[in-house]
Structure formats: C-alpha cells, structure tokens
C-alpha positions in Angstrom: 0.0 0.0 0.0 1.8 3.1 -1.2 0.6 6.0 0.8 -0.3 9.5 -0.6 1.0 12.4 1.4 1.2 16.1 1.5 4.3 18.1 0.6 5.0 19.3 4.2 6.7 16.3 5.6 5.6 14.9 9.0 6.3 15.0 12.7 7.1 11.8 14.5 8.0 11.2 18.2 11.1 9.1 19.0 12.7 8.7 22.4 10.5 11.4 24.0 11.5 13.9 21.3 9.5 15.2 18.3 11.4 14.9 14.9 10.4 16.7 11.8 11.0 14.6 8.7 11.1 16.6 5.4 9.4 15.7 2.1 13.0 15.1 0.7 13.8 12.6 3.6 10.7 10.8 3.2 11.4 10.1 -0.5 14.7 8.7 0.5 13.6 6.5 3.3 15.0 3.1 2.5 11.8 1.4 3.9 9.5 3.3 1.6 6.0 4.3 2.6 5.8 2.5 5.9 7.2 5.6 7.7 3.8 7.4 6.9 2.0 5.2 9.4 3.4 7.2 12.4 2.6 10.7 11.3 1.9 12.6 14.6 2.5 9.5 16.6 5.1 7.9 18.9 7.2 5.6 16.8 9.9 4.8 19.4 9.4 1.1 19.7 8.3 0.4 16.1 11.6 2.1 15.0 13.8 -0.1 17.3 11.8 -3.2 16.1 12.3 -2.5 12.5 16.0 -1.2 12.5 17.6 -3.8 14.8 21.2 -4.1 13.9 21.1 -1.3 11.5 24.1 1.1 12.3 23.0 3.4 9.4 19.5 3.8 10.8 20.7 4.6 14.2 23.4 7.1 12.8 20.5 8.9 10.9 18.5 9.0 14.0 21.3 10.7 16.0 21.5 13.4 13.2 17.8 13.9 13.4 17.7 14.2 17.2 20.2 17.2 17.0 17.1 19.2 15.5 14.4 17.5 17.7 12.0 19.4 20.1 9.3 19.0 22.6 5.8 19.8 21.4 3.1 20.0 24.0 0.5 20.6 21.3 1.3 17.3 19.6 1.5 15.6 22.9 -2.0 16.6 23.8 -3.3 15.7 20.5 -2.2 12.1 20.7 -3.2 11.7 24.3 -6.9 13.1 23.7 -7.8 10.7 21.0 -10.9 8.5 22.0 -11.9 5.4 20.1 -15.5 4.7 19.0 -16.6 1.1 19.1 -18.4 -0.5 16.2 -19.0 -4.0 14.6 -15.5 -5.8 14.9 -14.0 -2.6 16.2 -12.5 -2.3 19.7 -11.6 0.6 21.8 -8.3 1.3 23.4 -8.8 2.3 27.0 -5.5 2.0 28.8 -4.9 5.3 30.7 -2.0 7.5 29.9 -0.3 6.6 33.3 -0.6 2.9 32.6 0.6 3.3 29.0 3.8 5.0 30.2 4.5 2.3 32.6 3.8 -0.3 29.9 6.1 1.4 27.5 9.0 1.5 30.0 8.3 -2.1 31.0 8.5 -3.3 27.4 11.8 -1.4 26.9 13.2 -3.5 29.7 11.9 -6.7 28.2 13.5 -5.8 24.9 16.8 -5.2 26.6 16.4 -8.5 28.5 16.0 -10.4 25.3 19.1 -8.7 24.0 21.0 -9.7 27.0 19.9 -13.3 26.8 20.9 -13.5 23.1 17.6 -14.0 21.5 18.0 -11.3 19.0 21.4 -12.6 17.7 21.4 -14.0 14.2 21.7 -17.7 13.6 23.2 -18.1 10.2 23.6 -21.8 10.3 20.0 -22.3 11.0 18.9 -20.4 8.0 21.6 -22.1 5.8 19.9 -25.4 6.9 16.4 -24.1 6.3 17.4 -22.8 2.8 18.9 -26.1 1.8 16.1 -28.2 3.0 13.5 -25.9 1.2 15.5 -25.9 -2.0 15.6 -29.8 -1.7 11.7 -29.8 -1.5 11.6 -27.8 -4.7 14.2 -30.1 -6.4 12.2 -33.1 -5.2 9.2 -31.7 -6.9 11.1 -31.4 -10.2 12.5 -35.0 -9.8 9.0 -36.3 -9.2 7.9 -34.6 -12.4 10.8 -36.2 -14.4 9.7 -39.6 -13.0 6.1 -39.0 -14.2 4.4 -38.5 -10.8 2.8 -35.2 -12.0 0.1 -34.7 -9.4 2.4 -35.5 -6.5 5.0 -33.3 -8.0 2.5 -30.4 -8.2 1.6 -30.9 -4.5 5.3 -30.9 -3.5 5.9 -27.7 -5.5 3.0 -26.1 -3.7 4.7 -27.0 -0.3 8.1 -25.7 -1.5 6.3 -22.3 -2.6 4.9 -22.1 0.9 8.1 -22.8 2.6 10.0 -20.2 0.5 7.3 -17.8 1.5 8.4 -18.1 5.1 12.1 -17.9 4.2 11.5 -14.8 2.1 9.6 -13.3 5.0 12.6 -14.0 7.2 15.2 -12.4 5.0 13.0 -9.4 4.4 12.9 -8.9 8.1 16.7 -9.1 8.4 16.6 -12.2 10.6 19.3 -14.5 9.1 22.3 -12.2 9.1 23.4 -8.7 10.1 24.4 -8.1 6.5 21.3 -6.3 5.2 22.2 -6.1 1.5 22.9 -9.8 1.5 19.5 -10.5 3.2 17.9 -8.3 0.5 19.5 -10.1 -2.3 18.7 -13.5 -1.1 15.0 -12.5 -0.5 15.0 -11.3 -4.2 16.1 -14.7 -5.3 13.7 -16.8 -3.0 10.8 -14.4 -3.3 10.7 -13.1 -6.9 12.6 -15.7 -8.9 11.6 -18.9 -7.0 8.2 -18.1 -5.6 6.8 -15.2 -7.9 6.2 -12.8 -5.1 7.8 -9.2 -5.5 10.1 -8.5 -2.6 9.4 -4.8 -2.7 5.7 -5.2 -3.1 5.7 -7.6 -0.1 7.9 -5.3 2.1 5.5 -2.2 1.4 2.5 -4.3 2.2 3.9 -6.3 5.1 5.9 -3.6 6.8 2.8 -1.4 6.8 0.9 -4.3 8.4 3.6 -4.6 11.1 3.6 -0.8 11.8 -0.3 -0.5 12.0 -1.6 -4.0 12.7 -5.5 -4.1 12.4 -5.7 -0.3 12.1 -8.5 0.8 9.9 -7.4 2.6 6.7 -3.8 1.8 7.5 -3.4 -2.0 7.4 -4.0 -3.3 4.0 -4.3 -6.9 5.3 -7.7 -6.2 6.6 -8.8 -4.2 3.5 -10.3 -7.2 1.5 -13.2 -5.3 -0.2 -15.0 -6.0 -2.3 -14.8 -9.8 -1.7 -15.1 -9.4 2.1 -16.0 -6.7 4.5 -14.7 -6.8 8.0 -15.9 -3.5 9.4 -18.9 -1.1 8.6 -16.7 1.4 7.0 -15.7 -1.1 4.3 -19.3 -0.8 2.9 -18.5 2.7 1.7 -15.9 1.2 -0.8 -18.6 -0.4 -2.9 -19.0 2.3 -5.6 -18.5 0.8 -9.0 -21.3 -1.2 -10.6 -19.3 -4.5 -10.3 -18.6 -3.7 -6.6 -22.2 -3.1 -5.9 -23.1 -6.4 -7.5 -20.4 -8.2 -5.3 -22.0 -6.5 -2.2 -25.1 -8.5 -2.8 -23.2 -11.6 -1.9 -21.3 -10.2 1.1 -24.2 -11.5 3.4 -22.8 -14.8 2.7 -19.2 -14.1 2.9 -18.6 -16.3 6.0 -19.8 -19.2 3.9 -17.6 -18.7 0.8 -14.5 -17.5 2.7 -13.0 -21.0 2.9 -13.5 -21.5 -0.9 -11.5 -18.4 -1.6 -8.3 -19.2 0.4 -6.6 -21.1 -2.4 -7.0 -18.0 -4.6 -4.4 -16.1 -2.5 -1.5 -17.2 -4.5 -3.1 -15.8 -7.8 -3.9 -12.7 -6.1 -0.3 -12.1 -4.7 1.4 -13.1 -7.9 -0.8 -10.7 -10.0 -0.3 -7.9 -7.6 3.4 -8.6 -7.8 3.5 -8.4 -11.6 1.5 -5.0 -11.5 3.9 -3.6 -8.8 7.3 -4.4 -10.4 6.3 -2.9 -13.9 5.4 0.4 -12.4 8.1 0.5 -9.7 10.5 2.6 -11.6 7.7 5.4 -11.7 7.2 5.4 -8.0 8.3 8.4 -5.9 10.4 6.5 -3.4 14.1 6.2 -4.4 14.5 2.7 -3.1 11.8 1.4 -5.5 13.3 3.3 -8.5 16.7 1.8 -7.7 15.4 -1.8 -7.4 13.0 -1.7 -10.3 15.2 -3.5 -13.0 16.1 -6.5 -10.7 12.6 -6.8 -9.4 11.3 -6.9 -13.0 14.0 -9.3 -14.2 13.4 -11.7 -11.4 9.6 -11.9 -11.8 10.0 -12.5 -15.6 12.6 -15.2 -14.8 10.0 -16.7 -12.3 7.2 -17.1 -15.0 9.8 -18.2 -17.6 10.8 -21.3 -15.6 7.3 -22.0 -14.5 5.9 -22.0 -18.1 9.0 -24.0 -19.3 8.3 -26.6 -16.6 4.7 -26.8 -17.9 5.9 -27.1 -21.4 7.9 -30.2 -20.4 4.6 -32.0 -19.4 3.2 -34.5 -22.0 -0.2 -33.1 -22.6 -2.4 -30.1 -22.1 -4.9 -31.7 -19.6 -1.8 -32.6 -17.4 -0.3 -29.1 -17.8 -3.6 -27.5 -16.8 -4.0 -29.8 -13.8 -0.4 -29.3 -12.7 -0.6 -25.6 -12.9 -3.9 -25.4 -10.9 -2.9 -27.9 -8.2 0.5 -26.2 -7.6 -0.9 -22.7 -7.7 -4.1 -23.3 -5.7 -2.2 -25.6 -3.3 0.4 -23.0 -2.7 -2.3 -20.4 -2.1 -4.1 -22.6 0.4 -0.9 -23.4 2.4 -0.1 -19.7 2.8 -3.7 -18.5 3.2 -4.8 -20.7 6.1 -1.8 -19.2 8.1 -1.9 -15.6 7.2 -5.8 -15.3 7.8 -5.6 -16.8 11.2 -3.5 -14.5 13.4 -5.2 -11.1 12.9 -8.4 -11.5 11.0 -9.9 -13.3 14.0 -9.1 -10.4 16.3 -10.9 -7.0 16.5 -9.7 -3.9 14.7 -9.0 -0.5 16.0 -9.8 3.1 14.4 -7.4 4.9 12.2 -6.6 7.6 14.9 -6.6 5.4 18.0 -4.2 6.1 20.8 -3.1 2.5 20.7 -0.6 3.5 17.9 1.5 5.1 20.7 1.7 1.9 22.6 3.5 -0.5 20.3 3.4 -3.6 22.5 -0.3 -3.3 23.3 -1.1 -2.7 19.6 0.7 -6.0 18.7 -0.7 -8.1 21.5 -4.4 -6.9 21.3 -4.5 -7.5 17.6 -2.8 -10.9 17.3 -3.7 -14.5 18.0 -1.1 -17.2 18.3 -1.7 -20.8 17.1 -1.0 -23.5 19.6 2.8 -24.7 18.9 4.0 -28.1 18.1 7.1 -29.3 16.3 5.0 -29.9 13.2 3.2 -26.7 13.3 6.4 -24.7 13.9 7.7 -26.2 10.7 4.6 -26.0 8.5 3.8 -22.4 9.7 7.3 -21.2 9.5 7.3 -19.9 13.0 4.3 -17.7 12.3 2.3 -19.6 14.9 4.4 -17.4 17.3 2.9 -14.4 15.7 2.7 -12.3 18.9 6.4 -12.8 19.5 7.2 -12.1 15.9 5.3 -8.9 15.7 6.9 -7.6 18.9 10.4 -8.6 17.7 10.3 -9.0 13.9 14.1 -9.3 13.6 14.3 -12.1 16.0 15.2 -15.4 14.3 12.4 -18.1 14.0 14.4 -20.5 16.0 14.2 -18.3 19.1 10.5 -17.5 19.0 9.5 -20.6 21.2 12.0 -19.5 23.9 10.8 -15.9 23.6 7.2 -17.1 24.2 7.6 -17.5 27.9 9.1 -14.1 28.4 6.2 -12.5 26.5 3.5 -14.5 28.5 5.2 -13.3 31.7 5.2 -9.8 30.5 1.6 -9.8 29.5 0.5 -11.2 33.0 2.6 -8.4 34.6 0.9 -5.7 32.5 -2.7 -7.2 32.6 -2.8 -7.8 28.9 -4.4 -10.9 27.3 -2.2 -13.4 25.5 -4.4 -15.1 22.8 -3.3 -18.5 21.8 -5.7 -21.1 20.3 -5.8 -24.2 18.3 -6.5 -23.8 14.7 -10.3 -24.6 14.6 -10.9 -22.1 17.5 -9.0 -19.3 15.7 -10.7 -20.3 12.4 -14.2 -20.1 14.0 -13.3 -16.7 15.4 -12.3 -15.5 11.9 -15.7 -16.7 10.5 -17.4 -15.0 13.4 -15.9 -11.7 12.4 -17.2 -12.3 8.8 -20.6 -13.3 10.0 -21.0 -10.2 12.1 -20.6 -8.1 9.1 -22.7 -10.4 7.0 -25.6 -10.0 9.4 -25.1 -6.3 9.4 -25.3 -6.1 5.6 -28.5 -8.3 5.7 -30.0 -6.1 8.4 -29.3 -2.9 6.4 -30.9 -4.4 3.2 -34.0 -5.6 5.1 
C-alpha cells in the first residue's frame, strides 16, 4: 500500500522527542511508505523493532535528534484521542499513566531479550532451512521427471509455501546482520523462485507490522470488495461490479474458505503489477530496485511455463498448474488469515498507535505450537512474539514465548493462543458479524 502524502513532511515522536521529517527525507527513506503510518504518533518502539542491527539507521536517528524538540500541542493531540466502538472494532482504554509504565516495561523486556542472546542472528539455522527448502523444490522437479505429475504439483505447492516463510525472514533481516545480503537472497527466493515481489511484499507487510489491524492503514484487513470486516468497508462499494458483489457479502462467512486457495493468484498478480510500475514510484529505493525486481519476476514465470511445457499433454499441464498454484495459495492463506483477521480492529486515529506492545498483543492471536506446526507455519504460529520482535530469528521464538507471556501477565494484557479450529471459527465469526449487518441494512 503506497501512501499518498502532502508536501509538508511529517512529525514523529522518538525517544521522547518530536522529529520533523522533510519531504526530501521521506522520499529517500529506505523502507518506503511504511514511515507514513506514524505521522503525529510515537514511533519509538516500532523504530527499534524495524531497525535492529542497522548502524546506518541509528546514525541517521542521531542526526535527526540534533534538531528535535518538545511539542506540548502534539503531545496533547495524541493523548486526547478517544476510540469509538463498532462491529468488529474495539476501543483502546488504557490510561496515559498505565501506558507510560507499559512502554517503560516493554523497553526493559526488549533489553532482557538482547542480554539473553535471543536477538542474535543464527546463520547456520537459515543455511539449513534454505538447503532443505531448496531440496523440497528439487524433489518436486524430480517427481515430475519420473512421471508422478500430481504428486510433483503438490510438493511444489509446499515448496512455494516454505519459500514464503524464508523470504519473509530474509526481508525482516533475521538470518544475518548483512542487510544487502538478506535483501539479495530475498529477491532470489521471493521473486525468482516464488513469484512474489520482494518490494511489493515489504511495502505491504511492513505497513501491516507498523499499523496492525488499524483501519485505513493495514492493507491486510482491507479485502473489499470480496470481504467486508468493518462497517466503513461498505463505503468502498461504488463501481457497478462492486455493488453487484455487495449482494453476496451477506454470505461471506460461507464462501470465505473456498477463496483461500486463490491467494497465490492474487499475490502473484499484484506482484506483476507492482514491479512494472516500480520505476515510476516516488520513493528512491523502489526506483533503484525496479530493474532487478522486473527481471526476477519475468525469470520466475519463464521457468514456471518452461516446466509446464515439459509435461506430456495439455490436460496434465492445466491440472499441474492449478494444483500447484491453488495448493500453494491454500498453504499460505490458512496461516496468514488466522493470526489477525480473527481479532478486533482499531480506528485509524486510535491512541493505541502510541503503545507498540499493546497494539501488537491486542491485535494478534497465536496458534498452539507443536514441532510440526512450527515447521509448517514457518514460526508464524508465534505471531505475537514475531510482531513484537520482527528481527528475532524463527528458531528463538519458542523460547521468547515464555518471556512475553510473563510480561503480559505483569501488564494485565491478554495473551491469545488457540488451536487452529478455534481461531478459524473466530475468523468466520468476524465475517458473519458483518454479513448479518449487511443483511439487516438491506431488510
């Protein structure tokens, strides 16, 4: 989601000081549009979460702090915001005093995890994961060579899912402290092997991390016209085709499951659209990356179609393509729709944006862990821990869980963790709430 903005720059609070970021600075921001999510808000903890290990980012911050200031007017603005509840929309009611204590406590937790080594990169682990995931893909090709076409398509779908998790981790700078290396590997795994644009994903996913379940900010909860999660989504049905789709929204909780396999088609098509307009975007980082983004996406579809060409007949080609693509979509979608869609959303101007830890905990549900789920879900069953510490390597999330549970108890915050079918039912309940609302309005 590339955010439109005015030409006046923005104010952002970091480490108790207000910084002014000029239009020129914003255009050069290496992370692109995600920085826009914290206009007139406290970005202290999201900054530390995103820039872990980046000496360049902290050097830039030190320069900006030389021109920082206090601003009572902006402080009063963010403290006076009051949420309004609605269908699937919660209110943030933690007092300013509690919030300040919570923020200080979370900083101590972050330091404790550093001291205990949980933020350290584990390069050998990610070498192992990369080799095993590549092996799954080559096994799919070998099965195709042997003539086990349907089995090969299923294994390829699994490989694409697992490369999704690896790309996710390299984009979050988990495997090494060498950011250019992480970015290069994520381009290979994400664009070339999987067909998902790295830069498209970073723009979308980093915004999701920065403003999880925040209305009009988090694109992951903006699924109109196929689905409506909140009443304000209904204002988006303006074109004639969208108004036609609105007529089936009362049944969205019934057709939701059938749409999960389509996720891969959606993400690959969005990736193609992104890379071929990337060189025209205003952010310098996207302009610089455009050529390699385009080349690797073209390379992905070249090998996919060549692989299909090697199959013996058109019926087998069509079956292989659909099974691998839809299977890959289902394997990713059943994970990414579990953690946040099943939890309430918050208004666009909610004060929760100033309490990073509360934002992530109140908008996230973990999946009950097990060795198999840890592998199949790529560690995203520890979604709370991942959202609090996105640069923490996957192999440390299970250990981190006990720290976070203890911190939640100390700060009177819920720690949501459920088995798959409980979380899935909560997801359907959110959709049903809106389906019934649309039915009632139409009656």
